[in-house]
C-alpha positions as CSV (number, residue, x, y, z in Angstrom):
1,X,-86.2,302.6,-156.5
2,X,-86.3,304.2,-159.9
3,X,-89.3,304.3,-162.3
4,X,-88.3,301.2,-164.2
5,X,-87.9,299.2,-161.1
6,X,-91.3,300.3,-159.8
7,X,-93.0,299.4,-163.1
8,X,-91.3,296.0,-163.1
9,X,-92.3,295.4,-159.5
10,X,-96.0,296.3,-160.3
11,X,-95.9,293.9,-163.3
12,X,-94.5,291.1,-161.1
13,X,-97.2,291.8,-158.5
14,X,-99.9,291.6,-161.2
15,X,-98.4,288.5,-162.8
16,X,-98.2,286.7,-159.5
17,X,-101.9,287.4,-158.7
18,X,-102.9,286.3,-162.2
19,X,-100.7,283.2,-162.3
20,X,-102.2,281.6,-159.1
21,X,-104.9,279.2,-159.9
22,X,-108.4,280.1,-158.8
23,X,-111.1,277.8,-157.4
24,X,-111.9,274.9,-159.6
25,X,-108.6,275.4,-161.4
26,X,-109.9,278.4,-163.4
27,X,-107.4,280.9,-164.7
28,X,-107.5,284.6,-164.1
29,X,-108.2,285.0,-167.9
30,X,-111.2,282.7,-167.6
31,X,-112.4,284.8,-164.6
32,X,-112.1,288.0,-166.7
33,X,-114.0,286.4,-169.6
34,X,-116.8,285.1,-167.3
35,X,-117.0,288.5,-165.6
36,X,-117.4,290.3,-169.0
37,X,-120.1,287.9,-170.1
38,X,-121.9,288.3,-166.8
39,X,-121.9,292.1,-167.1
40,X,-123.5,291.8,-170.6
41,X,-126.5,290.0,-169.1
42,X,-128.9,287.6,-170.7
43,X,-128.3,289.0,-174.2
44,X,-124.8,287.7,-174.1
45,X,-121.8,289.2,-175.9
46,X,-120.3,288.9,-179.3
47,X,-116.9,287.2,-179.4
48,X,-115.3,290.2,-181.1
49,X,-116.6,292.5,-178.4
50,X,-115.5,290.1,-175.7
51,X,-112.0,290.0,-177.2
52,X,-111.8,293.8,-177.3
53,X,-113.0,294.1,-173.7
54,X,-110.7,291.6,-172.2
55,X,-107.7,292.6,-174.3
56,X,-107.3,289.3,-176.1
57,X,-107.3,288.3,-179.8
58,X,-110.5,286.9,-181.2
59,X,-108.8,283.6,-181.7
60,X,-107.5,283.6,-178.1
61,X,-111.0,284.2,-176.8
62,X,-112.4,281.4,-179.0
63,X,-109.7,279.0,-177.7
64,X,-110.6,280.1,-174.1
65,X,-114.3,279.6,-174.7
66,X,-114.0,276.0,-176.0
67,X,-113.4,274.3,-172.7
68,X,-115.9,276.6,-170.9
69,X,-118.5,275.5,-173.4
70,X,-117.6,271.8,-173.2
71,X,-118.0,272.0,-169.4
72,X,-121.4,273.6,-169.8
73,X,-120.5,277.0,-168.4
74,X,-121.2,279.0,-171.5
75,X,-123.5,278.6,-174.4
76,X,-123.9,279.9,-177.9
77,X,-126.9,282.3,-178.1
78,X,-127.2,282.4,-181.9
79,X,-125.9,280.5,-184.9
80,X,-124.2,283.3,-186.8
81,X,-122.1,281.9,-189.6
82,X,-119.2,284.2,-188.7
83,X,-117.9,282.9,-185.3
84,X,-116.5,286.4,-184.5
85,X,-120.0,287.9,-184.2
86,X,-121.6,284.8,-182.6
87,X,-123.0,285.7,-179.2
88,X,-122.2,283.7,-176.1
89,X,-123.8,283.8,-172.7
90,X,-123.5,282.1,-169.3
91,X,-125.5,279.0,-168.4
92,X,-126.9,278.6,-164.9
93,X,-123.8,276.6,-163.9
94,X,-121.6,279.2,-165.5
95,X,-123.2,281.9,-163.3
96,X,-122.6,279.8,-160.2
97,X,-119.0,279.2,-161.3
98,X,-118.5,282.9,-161.8
99,X,-119.9,283.7,-158.3
100,X,-117.6,281.1,-156.7
101,X,-114.6,282.5,-158.6
102,X,-115.5,286.1,-157.8
103,X,-115.6,285.2,-154.1
104,X,-112.2,283.6,-154.3
105,X,-110.6,286.5,-156.3
106,X,-112.0,289.0,-153.8
107,X,-110.6,287.1,-150.8
108,X,-107.2,286.7,-152.5
109,X,-107.0,290.4,-153.4
110,X,-108.0,291.4,-149.9
111,X,-105.1,289.4,-148.5
112,X,-102.8,291.2,-151.0
113,X,-104.2,294.7,-150.3
114,X,-101.4,295.8,-148.0
115,X,-98.7,294.9,-150.5
116,X,-100.7,296.6,-153.3
117,X,-101.3,299.8,-151.3
118,X,-97.6,300.1,-150.5
119,X,-96.7,299.5,-154.1
120,X,-99.2,302.0,-155.4
121,X,-98.0,304.6,-152.9
122,X,-94.5,304.1,-154.2
123,X,-95.6,304.5,-157.8
124,X,-97.6,307.6,-156.9
125,X,-94.4,309.4,-156.0
126,X,-93.2,309.2,-159.7
127,X,-92.9,312.6,-161.4
């Protein structure tokens, strides 16, 4: 297997993991967003910083946050006029959702560990 084939196999593996729906129908992107907000603690995180951390555009993060806010999982922590710098944080139900999704993600990744280990060993031989 050449370098390109290994890279494509790794991308396929990652895409397959991310494409599968998580508990409650959450996407992997939503999980990453909730994880980032959780790590920031009670002070929340600015949307612009959230976008930078999760590797999405600010508008992409804003679109992803709308349903999470409507469902009561996140809340605006300030009323800054510029939405890019407005801070968001998790609600109590958002914290519970994150905990449930984290458990699901960990279980799925543990089931995939053997495949991932084999793939990473294959990639490690690249020179």
